N, C-alpha and C positions, 0 to 999 in steps of 0.2 A: 780385184773387183772394181776399184775406183779409177784405175789408170786410164788415161785418155791421151789421144794424139791429135795435135792440131798442126797442119802442115807436116814437117818432119820432126816436130818437137814432141817428146814424150813427157807427160806430167804424171806424177804419182797419184794425183787426184785432181778433180776439176776445179779446185778452189784456189783462185789466184788472189794475191793482194792487189787491190785497185790502186791506181795512181792517185797520190794526194794525201796519204796517211801512213806514217811510220816508214817512209820510203825515200827520204832525202839522203840519209846516210847508209853506208854499207852495213854498219853494225846493227842498225834498227831493222834492216831487211833480213839480216841473219837471224835476229830474234823471232821474226815472223815465220821464217822457214823452220826454225827449231820447234815452233808451236804448231806445225802441221801444214802450212801452205804448200800447195803443189807447184807454185811458181810465184814470182813477184814482178810487179810493174813499178818502175822507178817514179819518183817525182817528175813532173813535166819540166824538162830542161830547155832553156833557150840560148840564144847567142851570147847574151850578156847577163851578169848577175842582176837580179831584181830583188828589192826589199819587200815588194808587195804593198798592200794598203795598210794604213794606220788602223790600230784597234778602235772599236771592236770589229773583229773579222769573222767571228763564229757566234751563233746564237742558237740556243737549244729551244726547240718547240715541242709540244706534247706529241707531235706526230713525225718528228724528224729533226734534221739539222739544217740551218741556213748558214752558208759561209761565202765569204768573198776574200780569199787570201791574196788574190792578185798575182797568181803565178810566181810567187816568191821562189827563187832558186839561185844556186851559186854560179850558174853559167857553165856552158859546155866545156870550156877549157879547164875548168877546175873539178871536173866530175869523174875523171878516169879512175882514180883511186877507189872511189865508192863502188864502182862496178866491180873492180878487182876483188874487193872485200866481199860483196854480195855473192859473187860467183863461188865462193868457198862453201856455200850452202848446198851445192850439188843439185839444184833445181834450175829450170830455165829462168833467166832474167831478161825481162823485156824492157827496153829503154824507151821511155815516153819523151817526146819532143814537141815543142810548139814553135812556130815561126810566123812571119807576116806574109811570106810568099813561097813559091816553089823552090827558089834558090836557097833560101834559109832552111827550109825543111830538108832538102837534099844534103846540105852541108852538115846539119845536125845528125841526120841519120848515118852519114858516113863516119862521123866521129864516134857515134855510139857503136857502130860495127867495129871500128878500130879498138875500142875499149873492151870488146869481147861480149857484148850482149847477144842473146840468141835470136831476138827479133826486135823490131822497132815498132812502137805504137805512135801514130800520128794524132796529136790532140787537135782535132778539128771541131771542138765542141765546148770548150770552157765558156760558160755563159756570162762572165763578168769582167773579162779583161779586154779593154778597148784595143781594137786592131788585131786581135788574135782569136783563136778558138771559134766560137759560134759565129762571129762576124764573118769568118772565112767559110765555115762549115755549112752555111745555108746557101752558098753560091755553088750550084752543081758544076758549072764550068770550071771554077777555081779548084774545087775538090778534085775533079778529074785531072786537071793539070798537075796538081801537087802530087797525087798518088803516082801518076805516070812518071814524073821526074824522079821521085824517090826510088821507084822500082828500077829505073835505068841506072841509078848510081850505087845501089847496094846489092849484096848477094845473100842477105838474110831475109827471112819473111817480114813482110810489111803489113801491119794491122792498122786499120783506119777506125778511130773512135768517133762515132757520129753523135750529133746533137738531137735531142727530142724536140728542140725549140724550132720546129719547122712544120709547115702544113703538109709536107709530103716526104716522109723519111725514106720511102721506097725509091723515090727519084734520086735522093742523095746517095743511097746505098748503091744504086746502079751506076752513078757517076764514079763511085769509089771501087767499082768491081774489078779493077786491075790489082787491087790489094790481095793479100793472101788470106786475110780474115777480116771480119767486121766486128767491131766492139760496140754494143748497144746497151745502155745509153750513158750519156753523161748526166750531170745534175740538171734540174729544171729551173729556168730563170724565174726568180721570185723575190719577194720582199716582205718585211713585216714592220709594223709601226708600234712604238712604245706610246701608249695613249696617255701615260702620265707625263712623260717628257715631251710629248707631241712631236716626236722625231722618229725617223727611220732607225731601226736597231743596229744597222751596219753602217760603218763609215762610208762605204761605197754606195749606199742606198740599196742597190740591187745585188743579189747573190745567187748562189746555186742551192736549190733545195734537194736534200738527199734523205734517205731513210725509208721506213716502211710505206710512207704515203705515196712514193713514186713507183713502187713495184708494179702496179697495174699498167702504168705507162710503159715501163720497160718490157713487160710481158707482151703487151700489144705490139711494140716496135719489133721485137724478136719474131713474133708470130707473122707479122706482115712481111718482113724482109725475107724470112725463110722461104715463103711461098714464091718469091719473085727473083731471088738472087742465089745462085748456087755457090755459096762461099761458106766456110765454117764461121759460126757466130759465137762470140763470147758475150754472155748476158751480164748486165750490170744494173744495179738499182734496187735498193730496198730489201736486200737479202739478209735475213736474220737467222733463219734456221734451215734444216734439211728440206723441209717441205717447199720453201721458197726456191731452193736450188733445183729441186725436181720439177717444179712448175716451169722454171725457165728452160730446163732441158726438154721437157715435153713440148714446149712452144717451138723449139728448134735450136737452142743453144747447145754447143758441145762442151762448154766450160763456162765458168762465171768468175766475176771479180767481186771481191768483198771489201768494203771500206767502213761505212758508218757502223756496222755491226761490231767492229773492234771497240768503238766508243761505248756501245750499248752493252756488250757482253764480255769484253776483254780480249786480250791477244790470243787466248786459248780457244777462241771461237772456231778456228780452222780445224783443229783436232776434234772438237766436239761435234761440229757439223759432219765431218767425215764419218765419225762413229754413228751418228744419227742416220746418215745415208746408207751405210752398210746394213744397219738394222732394218731399215725400210725395204731395201732391195731384197734382202733375204726373206723377209715376211711376204713379199709380193712375188717372189720367184724370178727375180732378174739377176743375171750373172755379170752383165757388162753395162756400162753407161750408154754405149752405142745403141742398145736395145730401146732406150727411152727417148732418143733424140727425135723430136718432131712427131711423136705418136699422138699428140692431141690435135694435129692438123686435120681439119675437116674440109674435104675437097668437094 
């Protein structure tokens, strides 16, 4: 009932682990798989090891999480063994990469392919790392160049993860339309201030806002892009329960990625949401996820 296909990849359910939480090591990804995830996306990996920003890097708000980890990662040359371990889980493993230009993205994607990932996700959207992510992802011409170059260099599906921090996400999605799927959205650039300390709560000042408060932004992005770009969409942002997943799917997503909900509900959130979805679909007379994709679109 919950099985879905994106490109040539088959997922046992549409609930994927989002990049950035419990996904730096192969063992942690295995644990997520054991708790029901239909697929996993790795930590975003770059050319060189990065320690990221100094603490504090995460701040809990009443409506979500604010983080600025700073793309901390072990570097691509040190990551092959983690992929090998994660692959033991028997579900698709998507390798997330970030770079400063098309050449770096292409090199990283090739290495991920060599390590055995089933697809590569291009992080064109991190809102708090200088010279990477969003700073690249708001430039339509650069997005198009990066996607085209990566597609030329690898034989596995290429997913482009886009930023909501732009005035026209449809324009960016069209620029990334040579990709095999679009991932919408990354966190929203934001900040908070400790009024007692009279200082920003994060060492980097600005971070990425995630959690329930950004779901309406993600839904809107998926809805808009589905109308204009004929590519599979993976929805991300603010998913806590089955109703959130179904909302994304009705907007046009074929699958979703879940991150902050692990912090809020625990690692078992994948199996719980899957069960909730099955109950909802049976109650409403649906047999396949595909029946729900885009049905809320008003033409």
